[in-house]
C-alpha positions, 0 to 999 in steps of 0.5 A, a space after each residue: 385550397 379549402 376555399 377553392 373546393 368550397 366555391 367549386 362545390 357550391 357552384 356545382 350544387 347550385 347549377 345541378 339544382 338550378 337547371 332542373 328547377 328552372 326547367 320545371 318552373 318553365 313548364 308551369 309558366 314561371 319565369 327563371 327570374 322568379 324560380 332562381 331568386 327563390 332558390 337563392 333566398 332559400 339557399 342563403 342560409 347555407 351558402 359559405 362565406 367564401 361564396 358570399 365574398 365572390 358572389 358580387 364578382 360572379 353576378 357582375 360577370 353574369 351581367 356582362 354576358 347580358 350586356 355583350 349579348 344586348 350590344 351585339 344586336 344594336 347596329 348604328 341604324 337601330 341605335 339611332 332609331 331607339 335613342 330618342 325613345 330610350 332617353 325619353 322613356 328611361 328618364 321621364 317615368 323615372 322622374 315621376 316615380 322618383 318624385 312620389 317616392 321621395 316625397 312619400 318617404 320624406 313625409 311618412 318615414 324620415 325627417 331628412 331630404 337627403 335620405 328621402 331623395 336616396 329612397 326615390 332613386 332606390 325605388 325608381 330603378 328597373 331591373 336590367 337582370 330581369 328585363 334584359 334576358 326576356 328582351 333578348 329572347 324576344 329579339 331572337 324569336 322575332 317578336 316585336 321586331 317591326 317597331 323594335 320593341 325589345 330594343 326600345 325596352 333594352 335602351 330605356 332600361 339601361 338609361 333608367 339604371 344609369 340614372 338611378 345608379 348615378 343618383 344613388 352614388 352621388 347621394 351616398 358620396 354626399 352623406 358618407 364622403 369617407 366611403 368615396 364620391 362619384 366624379 361625373 366628369 369622368 363619365 365621358 371617359 368611360 364611354 370613350 374607353 368602351 368605344 375604343 375597346 370595340 373599335 380597335 379589334 374590329 379588323 381581326 373580328 371581321 367575318 371571313 369567307 368560312 364561318 366555322 363553329 370554332 370561329 364563331 365560338 372564338 369570336 364569342 369568347 373574344 367579345 366576352 373577354 373584352 366586355 369583362 375587361 371594359 366592365 371591371 376595368 371601368 368600375 375599378 377606376 370609378 368610370 361608367 361601365 354599363 353603357 361602355 360595355 354595350 357600346 363596345 359590343 355594338 361596335 364589334 357586332 357592326 363589323 361582323 354583320 350577320 355573324 353577330 346573330 351566331 355569336 349571340 347564340 353562342 353567348 346564349 349557351 353560356 347565359 344558361 349557367 350565368 343566369 343561375 348565378 345572377 338570380 341565385 345571388 340576387 335572391 340570396 341578398 333578400 333579407 326577409 328578416 327585416 320584414 317585421 315592422 308592420 306599420 313601417 311596411 304598410 307605409 312603404 308599400 303604399 308609397 311603392 304602389 303610388 309611385 309605380 302607378 304614376 310611373 306607369 301612367 307617365 310611360 303610357 302617356 308618353 307613348 300615345 303619339 308613337 308608331 307603336 300599336 296599343 298592345 305594344 304600348 302596353 307591353 313597353 309600359 309593363 317593362 317598367 314594373 320589375 325591380 331587383 338588381 339595383 335594389 339588391 345591390 344598393 340596398 345592402 350598400 346603403 345599409 352598410 355605409 350609413 349604419 353606425 354614423 348615428 342614431 338617425 342614420 341607423 334608422 334611415 338605413 334600416 328603413 331604406 333596406 326594408 324599402 329595397 326588399 319590398 320593392 323586389 318582392 312586390 315587383 320582380 316576380 309579377 313583372 317577370 311573369 307579365 313580360 314573359 307571359 304576355 309577349 306572344 299575346 301583345 307583340 306581333 311576330 315578324 322578322 325584318 329583312 
């Protein structure tokens, strides 16, 4: 009971601090991602062990709220329209940044290509936790609707995260087989489970004649419950979970049509609490104590700057012949900046799995942990501020239909 009391008390304190902190920070044009991650970094010292044990599950649950909200707005027509750009802009800029980071780390930091490739994937992942909330807000406000800019960015971010996460897990399985390996052939199975989970309850999920607030809330809870089951169930069995959850929500949303907007609005209320948990936990795993080796840090920052510069140039060039305006192309390009989610999660995982395997492995693990922390510190706050502050300036306001 003492652990449960600790968890409830910690949750209450974080929410009580997080709500006013987020509100005050917004008055000064500081995005929630920045203010809440700062709270997490400050609070990390007093968070109890029981909270740290359940933090990954709480963060994943909050992430599911984001994925379900994103999927509910993706109709079949929208998915067809954004699929090509999402694959292109989710893969090629990643390849550019990955290449520079991997070569730079191999040349300057480690004497092993496996660790260098691992560093490349770690650097090349844009943060869904930072990007998706902003895009969902833009979608609700009608910004960038004409060319589906928020949906394009959601698509490319999910593709990006999938590529980076898959690469990291494959390399970790190669370097530390005892820790488990990723089975790529199970990837379609995860997507199939997500599709079935979204397809089977469609009749019961359909809109009725009277759309009462209670029915809307019930649909929101059902969609979220199915999303949690798909995400955690697939992860437990080593299956793809992120896209499976989005596909599930998209199929449910296509059945209820216009009511999906109301369901998303209900989930946005829940997100106000989930957002605090996600970003506080994200900030709490940023270990600033690793930032003591200045020579190494300067080398890693140089690698990060060079890799991100090529990535942004690649993203900009790929959009030259699209229907997007110059301002829209700039905004989509800037969506490649913020990094946090994959780096925070896998920076720690990589350090845990490689440490103790040998002296060279310990050194590489420490360097990769520092690289993950630097990637977050140098890009997450700046990226979050840019995406939030420039949205109204760069994206036209126009609601379709």
